[in-house]
KEFI-469761 format. One line per 4 residues: number of its first residue (from 1); their letters; for each residue x, y, z of N, C-alpha, C, CB. Coordinates in pm, 1 decimal. Glycine has a CB too. Layout:
residues N
NUM> a> X:Y:Z:X:Y:Z:X:Y:Z:X:Y:Z; ...
***
This chain:
residues 181
1> mnfi> 70.1:-97.0:30.2:-34.9:-14.7:25.7:101.5:133.4:0.0:-159.9:-28.8:193.1; 78.9:218.2:-105.4:115.3:355.2:-87.3:51.5:467.9:-39.0:143.8:389.1:-178.1; 66.6:555.8:39.3:21.2:658.1:130.0:51.7:767.2:40.8:89.9:664.8:276.8; -24.3:817.8:-22.5:0.8:954.7:-106.2:-5.7:1094.0:-4.8:-130.3:968.8:-234.0
5> iydl> 76.2:1132.0:50.6:70.3:1243.9:141.8:59.2:1351.4:50.0:189.9:1258.5:239.8; -45.6:1441.5:7.7:-37.9:1564.6:-34.3:-106.1:1682.2:1.9:-51.4:1555.8:-131.8; -43.8:1803.2:-67.3:-125.7:1912.2:-26.8:-129.1:2019.4:-192.9:-39.5:1996.3:135.1; -237.0:2084.1:-184.7:-250.3:2146.7:-301.6:-238.4:2308.8:-248.5:-394.1:2098.5:-379.7
9> eatc> -208.8:2401.9:-353.5:-226.2:2553.0:-332.3:-323.1:2576.8:-429.5:-95.2:2647.7:-350.7; -411.5:2698.7:-407.7:-491.4:2732.7:-524.3:-485.7:2878.2:-561.2:-631.4:2694.4:-501.7; -558.1:2902.1:-617.7:-603.5:3069.1:-637.2:-651.1:3094.9:-538.9:-702.1:3118.7:-741.0; -656.1:3203.2:-499.3:-732.4:3276.8:-383.6:-733.1:3401.6:-358.4:-702.1:3240.6:-276.5
13> wngh> -816.4:3463.3:-263.1:-828.9:3634.8:-266.7:-864.7:3642.7:-136.4:-946.9:3717.8:-374.2; -818.5:3780.9:-106.6:-843.3:3807.2:44.4:-1000.6:3847.0:58.7:-739.5:3936.8:104.1; -1066.8:3759.0:153.2:-1188.3:3795.8:187.4:-1279.8:3661.3:90.9:-1214.0:3975.8:144.2; -1402.8:3730.2:121.0:-1482.5:3624.0:-12.3:-1507.8:3688.0:-144.6:-1645.8:3570.9:28.8
17> apgk> -1465.0:3633.6:-221.8:-1470.9:3679.0:-375.7:-1528.5:3597.0:-461.0:-1347.1:3700.4:-435.1; -1695.5:3673.6:-436.3:-1804.7:3622.2:-546.7:-1768.4:3595.0:-680.1:-1908.8:3715.9:-565.5; -1843.1:3476.3:-738.5:-1807.2:3513.2:-884.5:-1652.1:3388.6:-908.5:-1759.5:3728.3:-895.0; -1567.2:3402.0:-825.3:-1413.3:3385.5:-861.8:-1421.6:3207.7:-817.4:-1279.3:3510.2:-746.2
21> tsei> -1357.4:3140.7:-925.2:-1333.3:2998.7:-905.6:-1199.9:2959.7:-883.8:-1378.3:2926.8:-1011.2; -1134.7:2895.8:-765.9:-1017.9:2868.1:-717.9:-987.3:2758.4:-836.9:-1017.9:2822.1:-556.7; -837.2:2768.0:-867.9:-807.0:2666.5:-916.4:-661.1:2645.7:-881.5:-842.3:2667.4:-1045.5; -630.5:2476.7:-865.3:-491.6:2438.9:-840.8:-367.8:2511.3:-897.6:-481.8:2314.7:-882.1
25> ieig> -289.4:2548.3:-824.0:-187.4:2613.5:-881.2:-62.6:2533.0:-832.1:-188.8:2764.8:-844.9; -50.9:2469.4:-715.2:58.0:2384.5:-683.2:7.2:2232.3:-617.4:151.4:2469.8:-578.9; 104.8:2155.4:-703.5:47.9:2032.9:-631.0:198.5:1939.6:-542.6:-42.2:1920.8:-776.0; 192.6:1917.8:-441.4:319.4:1862.5:-363.4:265.9:1745.7:-294.9:389.3:1969.3:-252.5
29> airl> 368.2:1649.2:-296.1:283.1:1507.5:-218.7:442.4:1416.2:-221.0:105.6:1405.7:-350.4; 389.4:1367.9:-95.2:514.8:1276.7:-48.2:442.4:1114.5:-83.7:562.0:1306.5:154.7; 542.0:1010.1:-109.7:467.1:879.8:-137.7:548.3:798.3:-26.8:478.1:814.7:-310.8; 460.8:730.6:88.9:506.3:674.8:189.1:470.8:497.2:171.3:441.8:755.2:314.3
33> ngfg> 558.7:425.1:181.1:521.6:296.8:163.8:448.6:236.7:308.2:654.1:217.8:117.4; 414.3:125.6:304.6:315.6:49.7:444.4:392.1:48.8:568.5:272.4:-126.5:422.3; 543.1:104.0:534.5:609.1:71.5:685.3:631.9:220.2:687.4:765.3:-46.5:708.3; 581.3:319.7:626.8:599.8:492.2:653.7:722.3:527.8:631.2:572.2:549.3:800.5
37> eitg> 808.0:480.0:532.7:921.3:482.9:437.4:877.4:622.5:320.2:933.8:307.3:353.8; 959.5:686.6:306.0:957.2:804.5:221.6:1008.9:730.1:67.3:1070.6:939.2:291.6; 916.0:685.3:-33.2:981.6:648.9:-133.2:961.4:718.3:-298.7:954.3:515.7:-122.7; 915.9:870.4:-249.9:906.8:940.0:-372.8:849.9:1077.5:-317.2:811.5:861.6:-488.5
41> eynr> 881.6:1181.2:-374.2:819.4:1313.9:-361.1:790.0:1369.0:-519.8:926.9:1419.2:-270.5; 695.4:1438.9:-512.1:652.1:1499.3:-634.5:612.8:1649.8:-596.3:528.1:1414.7:-700.5; 643.8:1751.4:-683.7:647.0:1869.7:-664.1:616.6:1981.9:-813.4:781.1:1876.9:-595.3; 464.9:2014.3:-837.5:481.5:2071.0:-963.9:373.5:2214.7:-945.9:437.7:1947.7:-1095.0
45> fvqp> 397.2:2313.5:-1033.2:310.7:2425.3:-1039.4:222.4:2375.8:-1152.6:384.7:2569.4:-1064.2; 98.1:2449.2:-1125.6:-5.6:2444.0:-1237.1:-53.2:2558.0:-1285.5:-114.2:2377.6:-1204.1; -90.3:2604.5:-1407.9:-111.1:2717.4:-1483.0:-239.6:2733.4:-1477.5:-64.0:2716.1:-1611.3; -280.8:2862.1:-1376.6:-444.0:2857.5:-1417.0:-518.5:2926.6:-1537.8:-515.9:2915.1:-1306.9
49> iihp> -620.3:2866.3:-1558.7:-687.1:2916.3:-1692.2:-818.9:3042.2:-1644.8:-765.4:2755.6:-1782.9; -851.6:3020.1:-1570.0:-1017.9:3109.2:-1567.1:-946.3:3266.6:-1502.3:-1182.0:3010.8:-1410.9; -869.9:3241.5:-1390.3:-776.4:3353.2:-1294.0:-656.3:3344.5:-1325.8:-772.5:3336.7:-1139.1; -579.2:3329.1:-1482.3:-455.1:3324.3:-1456.8:-368.2:3420.6:-1402.7:-415.7:3295.7:-1543.7
53> ilsp> -379.9:3538.0:-1331.8:-314.6:3633.6:-1273.4:-344.0:3624.9:-1116.1:-352.1:3762.4:-1338.3; -230.6:3585.0:-1045.2:-251.3:3576.1:-910.7:-270.9:3694.7:-838.1:-155.9:3513.5:-858.2; -344.7:3714.6:-709.9:-410.9:3803.8:-664.3:-275.1:3841.5:-561.7:-565.4:3758.5:-608.8; -281.3:4002.1:-543.2:-152.9:3986.2:-426.2:-165.5:3895.4:-311.2:-124.4:4121.0:-352.9
57> fcke> -297.2:3907.4:-234.0:-296.2:3784.5:-127.1:-247.9:3666.4:-138.1:-403.1:3748.5:-94.4; -282.9:3621.4:-264.4:-241.8:3468.1:-313.5:-83.5:3456.1:-334.6:-319.4:3427.7:-468.6; -26.4:3564.8:-364.8:141.0:3599.0:-391.4:166.9:3584.3:-247.2:195.7:3771.1:-465.0; 126.0:3651.5:-179.6:208.2:3666.9:-33.7:189.5:3574.0:71.7:176.6:3792.2:35.0
61> ltsi> 33.7:3472.8:52.6:29.0:3375.3:122.4:105.4:3245.6:98.8:-81.1:3359.5:128.0; 95.6:3205.4:-34.7:179.6:3125.7:-71.9:338.3:3123.1:-101.7:128.2:3101.7:-149.3; 343.8:3252.3:-164.9:508.2:3283.8:-207.1:548.9:3237.2:-319.8:611.7:3228.8:-117.9; 421.4:3190.7:-401.9:428.0:3158.0:-543.6:427.6:3284.4:-612.7:314.3:3068.2:-591.5
65> eqan> 520.7:3286.2:-715.1:545.4:3402.9:-808.1:428.9:3392.9:-903.5:692.7:3397.7:-887.1; 421.6:3517.4:-987.4:361.7:3487.3:-1099.2:398.7:3405.3:-1226.7:338.7:3583.2:-1128.9; 564.4:3440.7:-1226.6:615.3:3358.2:-1330.7:625.1:3215.2:-1282.1:749.1:3408.9:-1378.4; 603.1:3185.5:-1162.9:597.7:3014.2:-1119.3:485.9:2942.8:-1236.3:520.1:2987.6:-922.0
69> vdra> 361.6:3033.0:-1206.6:242.2:2960.5:-1276.0:273.3:2998.4:-1454.4:66.8:3035.6:-1205.8; 330.6:3080.8:-1469.8:338.2:3121.5:-1600.0:391.0:3044.5:-1699.9:396.1:3221.9:-1604.0; 489.1:2981.7:-1621.1:595.7:2874.9:-1701.3:525.6:2755.3:-1658.4:776.8:2872.8:-1652.0; 427.3:2728.4:-1566.5:392.3:2593.0:-1545.1:310.4:2490.1:-1667.0:307.8:2606.9:-1423.5
73> kkfe> 274.9:2399.6:-1647.1:184.3:2359.0:-1745.0:73.4:2322.3:-1705.6:223.0:2271.7:-1815.2; -65.4:2309.3:-1806.8:-175.1:2334.2:-1765.2:-214.9:2211.9:-1681.1:-257.8:2370.4:-1870.9; -323.4:2213.0:-1626.5:-385.3:2106.5:-1527.9:-354.5:1973.6:-1572.2:-540.9:2116.1:-1515.0; -446.3:1954.3:-1711.8:-468.6:1808.7:-1759.5:-324.4:1746.0:-1781.9:-560.8:1802.8:-1904.8
77> tvie> -186.5:1811.6:-1822.5:-106.8:1750.9:-1828.8:-51.7:1731.1:-1671.9:-35.1:1802.1:-1927.5; -37.7:1833.5:-1591.2:50.7:1809.7:-1459.5:-24.3:1676.6:-1394.2:48.3:1959.4:-1340.9; -182.7:1700.6:-1401.1:-247.8:1565.9:-1317.8:-228.7:1440.3:-1379.4:-404.5:1571.3:-1299.9; -200.4:1432.6:-1503.9:-170.0:1297.2:-1555.3:-37.7:1250.6:-1526.8:-187.8:1290.1:-1695.9
81> efqd> 29.6:1341.7:-1516.9:207.4:1302.9:-1460.7:164.9:1280.4:-1282.3:364.4:1491.8:-1492.2; 100.5:1307.8:-1214.9:70.4:1324.5:-1082.7:5.5:1174.9:-1090.5:-26.1:1466.2:-1035.9; -87.3:1151.5:-1164.1:-121.5:996.1:-1172.0:-48.5:919.7:-1174.4:-179.1:952.9:-1256.5; 64.0:928.1:-1260.9:145.2:846.9:-1332.8:231.2:799.3:-1182.7:235.8:933.5:-1472.9
85> wvgv> 282.4:932.7:-1150.7:353.4:931.1:-1032.2:280.5:851.0:-913.3:378.9:1072.9:-995.3; 155.4:875.9:-891.5:53.7:790.6:-784.6:87.6:627.3:-787.7:-125.8:811.3:-835.9; 52.7:623.4:-962.4:46.5:464.0:-983.0:-102.7:442.8:-1017.2:94.4:368.2:-838.4; -183.6:547.3:-1046.3:-312.0:513.5:-1066.2:-307.3:425.2:-1189.7:-401.6:635.1:-1077.8
89> fdde> -249.0:436.6:-1305.5:-282.1:353.6:-1429.2:-187.8:190.0:-1402.7:-221.1:457.9:-1591.0; -144.2:200.2:-1318.3:-70.3:65.5:-1306.8:-131.6:-15.9:-1177.8:100.6:92.7:-1286.9; -260.8:48.0:-1161.4:-350.8:-49.0:-1031.6:-291.4:-58.4:-900.0:-366.7:-212.8:-1067.6; -150.7:21.2:-895.2:-99.3:29.1:-745.1:-211.1:62.9:-625.3:14.5:148.8:-739.9
93> nyvl> -185.2:11.4:-546.8:-290.6:34.6:-425.0:-213.8:135.2:-353.3:-330.2:-105.1:-322.3; -306.4:234.8:-346.2:-266.1:395.3:-286.9:-395.6:435.2:-224.9:-217.3:524.1:-417.2; -387.5:517.7:-107.6:-459.4:594.1:-50.7:-416.2:729.7:-44.3:-481.5:547.2:54.2; -479.3:858.7:-85.5:-466.7:994.1:-118.8:-501.6:1015.1:29.8:-562.0:1063.8:-247.1
97> cswg> -389.0:1113.6:88.8:-436.6:1160.0:255.2:-390.5:1297.0:221.2:-346.7:1077.1:418.6; -458.7:1379.5:308.5:-475.6:1540.7:283.2:-502.9:1591.0:440.0:-625.2:1585.6:163.3; -474.8:1701.1:477.0:-519.0:1776.5:605.1:-651.3:1843.2:544.8:-396.3:1897.7:669.5; -747.5:1789.6:580.5:-878.4:1836.8:569.4:-935.5:1770.7:417.8:-875.9:2011.5:578.8
101> ryds> -1040.1:1808.9:387.3:-1129.6:1781.2:298.1:-1115.8:1865.8:183.3:-1250.3:1786.8:351.3; -1036.7:1989.5:199.3:-1033.5:2104.1:96.8:-945.2:2021.6:-16.3:-954.5:2264.5:160.3; -875.4:1958.4:-5.7:-779.3:1909.8:-120.4:-839.8:1818.1:-208.7:-655.7:1841.9:-69.3; -891.5:1709.0:-152.0:-959.2:1643.1:-217.2:-1087.4:1688.3:-300.9:-977.7:1565.6:-141.9
105> emlr> -1157.7:1797.3:-240.5:-1264.1:1868.5:-326.1:-1210.7:1939.5:-439.4:-1341.8:1967.4:-247.4; -1082.0:1995.7:-391.1:-1018.8:2097.9:-534.7:-986.3:1977.6:-633.9:-840.7:2211.7:-498.9; -919.3:1867.1:-558.9:-873.5:1747.6:-696.8:-993.1:1763.2:-759.1:-838.8:1558.6:-662.2; -1120.9:1711.2:-699.3:-1251.9:1669.0:-799.1:-1297.0:1808.2:-886.6:-1404.3:1610.3:-691.1
109> qdcr> -1296.0:1895.0:-804.0:-1337.9:2018.0:-880.5:-1262.7:2046.5:-995.5:-1332.7:2134.2:-800.9; -1138.5:2030.3:-993.2:-1036.1:2096.2:-1115.5:-1049.9:1975.6:-1222.5:-843.4:2125.1:-1060.5; -1077.1:1853.0:-1180.1:-1102.5:1773.2:-1268.9:-1211.5:1762.9:-1369.3:-1099.5:1691.9:-1215.9; -1328.0:1772.2:-1291.4:-1450.3:1824.3:-1363.3:-1441.3:1969.7:-1433.2:-1564.3:1828.9:-1260.1
113> lhdl> -1392.7:2012.2:-1400.6:-1353.8:2155.9:-1488.0:-1289.3:2139.0:-1591.5:-1271.2:2256.1:-1423.8; -1199.6:2059.5:-1625.0:-1120.6:1985.4:-1734.7:-1196.5:1871.9:-1789.4:-985.8:1931.1:-1682.4; -1309.6:1851.2:-1756.2:-1386.2:1718.5:-1817.3:-1291.9:1609.0:-1807.4:-1434.1:1731.4:-1979.1; -1258.4:1564.6:-1664.9:-1169.5:1425.6:-1641.2:-1207.0:1354.2:-1548.9:-1033.8:1438.2:-1610.4
117> etdw> -1197.5:1248.1:-1558.6:-1261.3:1144.1:-1427.0:-1196.1:1169.5:-1296.8:-1234.4:972.7:-1452.8; -1294.3:1153.7:-1192.6:-1255.8:1193.2:-1061.8:-1259.2:1069.0:-976.1:-1346.4:1304.6:-1006.9; -1282.9:941.5:-1021.6:-1321.0:813.2:-930.7:-1142.2:797.6:-883.1:-1411.9:643.5:-1041.9; -1048.9:837.1:-939.1:-913.0:801.6:-911.5:-897.7:876.1:-751.4:-799.0:865.5:-1044.5
121> vfpt> -947.8:944.1:-707.9:-932.7:1066.6:-604.9:-982.9:957.5:-465.7:-1061.8:1237.6:-647.9; -1016.3:874.9:-495.2:-1099.3:777.0:-364.7:-1003.9:647.2:-397.0:-1315.2:734.6:-390.4; -995.1:568.1:-272.0:-993.2:654.7:-137.5:-907.3:735.1:-87.3:-1000.9:593.7:-45.8; -950.6:800.6:8.6:-878.5:941.9:88.5:-904.5:923.1:232.3:-950.6:1104.7:42.7
125> invk> -824.1:982.0:316.1:-806.9:982.0:423.8:-810.0:1139.5:465.7:-696.6:903.0:446.5; -881.8:1189.7:553.3:-879.6:1345.3:604.5:-821.7:1300.9:710.8:-1019.2:1441.7:629.3; -683.7:1335.0:729.9:-599.9:1337.4:802.1:-628.5:1414.8:934.0:-506.1:1373.2:733.5; -657.3:1564.9:920.6:-716.2:1649.5:1035.2:-836.0:1577.6:1094.1:-761.9:1796.2:984.8
129> dqyr> -943.2:1545.1:1007.9:-1046.1:1505.5:1080.3:-1021.9:1363.8:1178.1:-1154.8:1490.7:977.9; -949.0:1246.0:1121.2:-904.2:1171.9:1204.6:-785.8:1182.0:1306.2:-894.0:1093.2:1143.4; -698.1:1290.3:1293.5:-629.0:1306.9:1403.5:-675.6:1366.5:1504.7:-536.1:1354.7:1382.6; -792.0:1468.0:1478.3:-893.4:1509.1:1580.1:-946.3:1391.8:1677.2:-1015.2:1569.9:1503.4
133> kikk> -991.5:1307.1:1614.1:-1051.6:1173.4:1665.9:-954.0:1097.7:1762.1:-1086.4:1075.2:1540.8; -806.9:1089.6:1705.6:-731.5:1005.5:1754.2:-692.1:1087.7:1906.5:-612.1:969.1:1643.9; -665.0:1210.6:1909.5:-644.3:1301.1:2008.0:-744.4:1352.4:2084.7:-589.3:1391.6:1963.5; -882.5:1324.0:2057.8:-1014.2:1335.6:2118.2:-1021.9:1507.5:2158.8:-1027.1:1220.7:2262.1
137> lnkp> -995.7:1545.4:2046.7:-989.8:1708.9:2003.1:-1138.1:1762.4:2019.2:-935.2:1735.6:1826.5; -1169.9:1868.8:2079.8:-1314.1:1868.6:2044.1:-1287.3:1985.2:1930.8:-1434.9:1906.2:2183.2; -1206.3:2051.1:1874.7:-1192.3:2163.1:1758.7:-1082.9:2094.9:1680.9:-1146.6:2331.3:1811.9; -1054.0:2078.6:1561.2:-935.7:2043.7:1481.8:-840.8:2184.1:1499.1:-981.3:2003.8:1311.3
141> wglk> -711.6:2121.5:1499.9:-600.2:2212.0:1516.6:-553.9:2239.5:1339.1:-465.6:2128.8:1628.6; -497.0:2355.0:1351.1:-431.1:2382.2:1202.5:-280.0:2299.1:1174.2:-399.0:2562.5:1189.2; -242.5:2281.3:1052.8:-146.6:2221.0:1027.6:-20.0:2251.8:1113.7:-135.0:2236.7:905.2; 13.8:2361.0:1107.9:130.9:2406.9:1180.8:116.9:2409.5:1329.5:166.3:2539.0:1136.4
145> ktid> 16.5:2395.7:1359.6:0.8:2411.9:1534.3:31.4:2274.9:1567.9:-167.3:2460.9:1605.7; -22.5:2191.7:1467.4:-23.1:2018.6:1511.2:122.0:1983.5:1520.1:-101.8:1902.1:1384.7; 185.1:2042.8:1398.7:346.3:2013.8:1422.6:396.4:2059.3:1524.4:434.3:2061.3:1329.8; 385.9:2211.4:1547.1:423.3:2211.4:1692.3:398.9:2142.1:1809.5:398.9:2295.2:1726.6
149> regf> 262.4:2109.3:1820.9:231.4:2030.7:1924.4:296.8:1892.0:1915.1:90.7:2023.2:1933.3; 357.0:1844.0:1815.8:359.1:1688.4:1815.0:516.2:1685.8:1872.2:327.2:1603.0:1641.2; 575.1:1830.8:1871.4:708.9:1846.2:1871.5:785.2:1831.4:1758.8:753.9:1775.1:1951.0; 749.5:1827.5:1629.6:827.3:1832.1:1525.0:850.3:1981.9:1508.3:768.2:1760.2:1407.3
153> efeg> 943.4:1999.1:1390.7:1004.9:2180.7:1360.2:938.2:2162.4:1235.7:1210.8:2237.2:1346.3; 863.7:2265.1:1195.1:814.4:2290.0:1077.9:919.6:2324.1:987.9:719.4:2383.4:1085.0; 951.6:2232.8:876.1:1045.1:2243.2:751.9:963.9:2313.7:629.4:1098.5:2085.6:704.4; 1043.0:2402.7:575.7:1037.3:2476.9:458.2:933.9:2600.9:484.4:993.8:2380.4:336.7
157> ihhr> 840.4:2632.4:390.7:749.3:2739.1:391.9:612.9:2702.8:427.9:748.8:2801.2:269.1; 521.8:2774.3:500.6:385.5:2707.3:519.0:321.4:2784.1:401.3:305.1:2728.1:679.2; 231.7:2711.8:358.3:161.4:2722.8:260.7:210.6:2682.9:128.2:126.1:2832.9:263.7; 297.5:2599.1:92.6:359.7:2590.2:13.5:327.4:2438.7:0.4:481.6:2647.4:32.2
161> aisd> 294.9:2362.6:-111.2:235.4:2230.8:-125.2:349.9:2121.5:-68.9:191.9:2204.8:-289.6; 470.9:2147.2:-119.2:550.0:2036.4:-93.9:589.8:2043.5:47.5:665.8:2028.9:-184.9; 621.9:2184.3:122.9:658.9:2162.8:254.6:536.4:2141.9:358.4:743.1:2278.3:293.2; 414.3:2164.0:307.1:285.8:2117.0:384.5:284.4:1954.9:396.2:143.8:2169.8:301.1
165> alnl> 297.4:1899.9:281.2:308.4:1771.0:262.2:433.9:1703.7:326.1:302.2:1752.2:127.0; 523.4:1746.2:335.7:626.7:1688.0:394.5:636.8:1703.1:544.4:735.9:1733.5:334.3; 555.8:1824.0:587.6:515.8:1827.8:741.6:407.0:1723.3:755.6:457.9:1980.7:794.7; 303.3:1733.2:682.5:211.6:1633.9:713.2:223.4:1478.7:729.5:134.8:1650.6:632.1
169> skif> 333.7:1453.2:637.8:390.7:1302.1:642.5:439.8:1260.9:778.9:515.4:1282.5:541.9; 490.5:1373.1:869.2:562.7:1330.8:978.1:441.9:1293.5:1069.5:667.9:1442.1:1035.9; 323.5:1364.0:1078.3:215.0:1371.5:1178.4:167.5:1178.9:1093.2:70.6:1561.4:1157.5; 147.7:1213.5:964.3:95.4:1039.1:940.0:201.1:930.2:968.9:53.3:1005.1:769.8
173> vryl> 326.5:938.4:969.0:392.6:829.5:1002.1:401.9:841.7:1170.7:534.5:824.2:919.2; 388.4:907.7:1217.8:383.3:866.0:1392.7:246.1:839.3:1418.3:433.5:995.8:1510.7; 152.1:819.2:1354.8:23.1:754.6:1357.1:-28.1:639.0:1264.2:-58.9:850.9:1340.9; 59.4:621.8:1238.5:66.9:494.5:1106.8:-33.1:417.7:1082.6:166.2:385.8:1122.6
177> dewv> -24.3:313.5:1210.4:-133.1:214.4:1254.9:-282.5:267.4:1281.2:-85.2:151.4:1385.7; -261.9:384.7:1294.4:-391.0:458.7:1343.5:-551.5:475.4:1253.0:-333.9:605.7:1363.7; -473.8:516.3:1097.9:-526.1:562.6:1032.1:-635.9:481.8:965.5:-447.4:610.7:976.5; -792.8:527.7:924.0:-902.0:464.7:892.6:-899.6:475.5:735.6:-1024.8:523.5:965.6
181> y> -935.8:353.1:655.2:-940.5:401.1:532.7:-1032.1:267.9:437.6:-772.0:437.6:485.2
***
């Protein structure tokens, strides 16, 4: 079994942006085997098509520059590369794991936006929700707070997909035998 610990960054705006559709602009993932060992890393920028110009808020939050997405491949190409890396077409046993529901919902939304299949997005583990239950928390914590509370040092840049995926993998490995999928 491969566990794909992934995170997405998407176009965003400060506050509520009526009529604005977010699109994935970065995919970062760590592949773990059943023993919790890292067996691969994936990181790509994605060029948005609906709102191709990143908002100042988005650039500040994610540290992703306009040039990063301007030079990136379009979603259809990047997602096919990601699926190849995951092993979707090789009938690999995998589970997609993210911090909350947002990432799996964004994957499905962008696949639908580009008329692509979404069935490969299952099964998934909502690590944030399951962690809350494991730790018996009334309210879930954010990823950075969870990393701190678990005694890990946050590596990389918060709100960058590959950094968030790498840090999430630390939590995932610590509770490897407790995830339900």
